[in-house]
FIKOLZA-1660 file (N, C-alpha, C; in steps of 0.1 Angstrom, whole numbers, plus 5000, padded with zeros to 4 digits):
% residues 52
   i   px   py   pz ch aa at
   1 1778 3402 4369  A  M  N
   1 1765 3405 4374  A  M CA
   1 1755 3398 4365  A  M  C
   2 1747 3390 4372  A  R  N
   2 1736 3382 4365  A  R CA
   2 1723 3390 4366  A  R  C
   3 1715 3390 4356  A  V  N
   3 1702 3397 4356  A  V CA
   3 1692 3387 4351  A  V  C
   4 1680 3389 4357  A  K  N
   4 1668 3380 4353  A  K CA
   4 1663 3385 4340  A  K  C
   5 1660 3376 4331  A  I  N
   5 1653 3379 4318  A  I CA
   5 1642 3370 4316  A  I  C
   6 1632 3374 4308  A  G  N
   6 1621 3366 4303  A  G CA
   6 1623 3363 4289  A  G  C
   7 1618 3351 4284  A  L  N
   7 1618 3347 4270  A  L CA
   7 1604 3348 4265  A  L  C
   8 1602 3358 4256  A  K  N
   8 1588 3361 4251  A  K CA
   8 1587 3355 4237  A  K  C
   9 1576 3348 4234  A  C  N
   9 1573 3342 4222  A  C CA
   9 1570 3353 4211  A  C  C
  10 1576 3351 4200  A  T  N
  10 1575 3361 4189  A  T CA
  10 1561 3360 4182  A  T  C
  11 1555 3349 4183  A  E  N
  11 1542 3346 4176  A  E CA
  11 1530 3350 4184  A  E  C
  12 1530 3345 4197  A  C  N
  12 1518 3347 4205  A  C CA
  12 1520 3359 4215  A  C  C
  13 1532 3362 4219  A  G  N
  13 1535 3373 4228  A  G CA
  13 1535 3370 4242  A  G  C
  14 1534 3357 4246  A  D  N
  14 1535 3352 4260  A  D CA
  14 1549 3351 4264  A  D  C
  15 1552 3354 4277  A  I  N
  15 1565 3352 4283  A  I CA
  15 1564 3338 4290  A  I  C
  16 1569 3328 4283  A  N  N
  16 1568 3314 4287  A  N CA
  16 1579 3310 4296  A  N  C
  17 1591 3316 4296  A  Y  N
  17 1603 3311 4303  A  Y CA
  17 1610 3323 4309  A  Y  C
  18 1617 3320 4320  A  T  N
  18 1625 3330 4327  A  T CA
  18 1639 3323 4329  A  T  C
  19 1649 3331 4329  A  T  N
  19 1663 3326 4330  A  T CA
  19 1672 3338 4335  A  T  C
  20 1684 3336 4337  A  T  N
  20 1694 3346 4340  A  T CA
  20 1705 3346 4330  A  T  C
  21 1711 3358 4329  A  K  N
  21 1723 3359 4320  A  K CA
  21 1733 3369 4326  A  K  C
  22 1746 3367 4322  A  N  N
  22 1756 3375 4326  A  N CA
  22 1757 3387 4317  A  N  C
  23 1753 3399 4321  A  S  N
  23 1752 3411 4312  A  S CA
  23 1766 3416 4308  A  S  C
  24 1776 3413 4315  A  K  N
  24 1790 3418 4311  A  K CA
  24 1795 3410 4300  A  K  C
  25 1793 3397 4299  A  T  N
  25 1799 3389 4289  A  T CA
  25 1790 3387 4277  A  T  C
  26 1776 3388 4279  A  H  N
  26 1767 3387 4268  A  H CA
  26 1758 3399 4267  A  H  C
  27 1763 3409 4260  A  S  N
  27 1756 3422 4259  A  S CA
  27 1745 3422 4248  A  S  C
  28 1746 3412 4239  A  E  N
  28 1736 3412 4228  A  E CA
  28 1723 3405 4233  A  E  C
  29 1712 3407 4226  A  K  N
  29 1699 3401 4230  A  K CA
  29 1699 3386 4228  A  K  C
  30 1693 3379 4237  A  F  N
  30 1693 3364 4237  A  F CA
  30 1681 3360 4228  A  F  C
  31 1683 3350 4220  A  E  N
  31 1672 3345 4211  A  E CA
  31 1674 3330 4210  A  E  C
  32 1663 3322 4212  A  V  N
  32 1664 3308 4211  A  V CA
  32 1650 3302 4207  A  V  C
  33 1650 3290 4201  A  R  N
  33 1638 3283 4198  A  R CA
  33 1634 3275 4210  A  R  C
  34 1621 3277 4215  A  K  N
  34 1616 3270 4226  A  K CA
  34 1602 3266 4223  A  K  C
  35 1596 3257 4232  A  Y  N
  35 1582 3252 4230  A  Y CA
  35 1573 3263 4235  A  Y  C
  36 1562 3266 4227  A  S  N
  36 1552 3275 4232  A  S CA
  36 1539 3267 4235  A  S  C
  37 1535 3266 4248  A  P  N
  37 1524 3258 4252  A  P CA
  37 1511 3262 4245  A  P  C
  38 1509 3275 4243  A  R  N
  38 1496 3280 4237  A  R CA
  38 1495 3275 4223  A  R  C
  39 1506 3276 4215  A  L  N
  39 1506 3273 4201  A  L CA
  39 1508 3258 4199  A  L  C
  40 1514 3251 4209  A  K  N
  40 1517 3237 4208  A  K CA
  40 1527 3234 4197  A  K  C
  41 1538 3243 4196  A  K  N
  41 1548 3240 4187  A  K CA
  41 1561 3249 4191  A  K  C
  42 1572 3246 4185  A  H  N
  42 1584 3253 4188  A  H CA
  42 1584 3266 4180  A  H  C
  43 1587 3277 4187  A  T  N
  43 1588 3291 4181  A  T CA
  43 1600 3298 4186  A  T  C
  44 1604 3309 4180  A  I  N
  44 1615 3317 4184  A  I CA
  44 1611 3325 4196  A  I  C
  45 1619 3325 4207  A  H  N
  45 1616 3333 4219  A  H CA
  45 1628 3343 4220  A  H  C
  46 1624 3356 4223  A  K  N
  46 1634 3366 4224  A  K CA
  46 1634 3372 4238  A  K  C
  47 1646 3377 4242  A  E  N
  47 1648 3382 4255  A  E CA
  47 1640 3395 4258  A  E  C
  48 1634 3396 4270  A  V  N
  48 1627 3408 4274  A  V CA
  48 1631 3410 4289  A  V  C
  49 1631 3423 4294  A  K  N
  49 1634 3426 4307  A  K CA
  49 1622 3422 4316  A  K  C
  50 1625 3418 4328  A  L  N
  50 1615 3415 4338  A  L CA
  50 1615 3425 4349  A  L  C
  51 1604 3428 4355  A  K  N
  51 1603 3437 4366  A  K CA
  51 1609 3430 4378  A  K  C
  52 1619 3435 4385  A  S  N
  52 1625 3429 4396  A  S CA
  52 1623 3436 4409  A  S  C
% end
């Protein structure tokens, strides 16, 4: 079962990216370094739930 998630910047708080993940095989929170357009640099983005 795939669920939609958003990737929220830890520094500015914006949800800059959306993706899906398989909740059965990856139960832990997703965390990745992505580009933040507001800050114009790469920052850590953490998984948040999206309203579906």
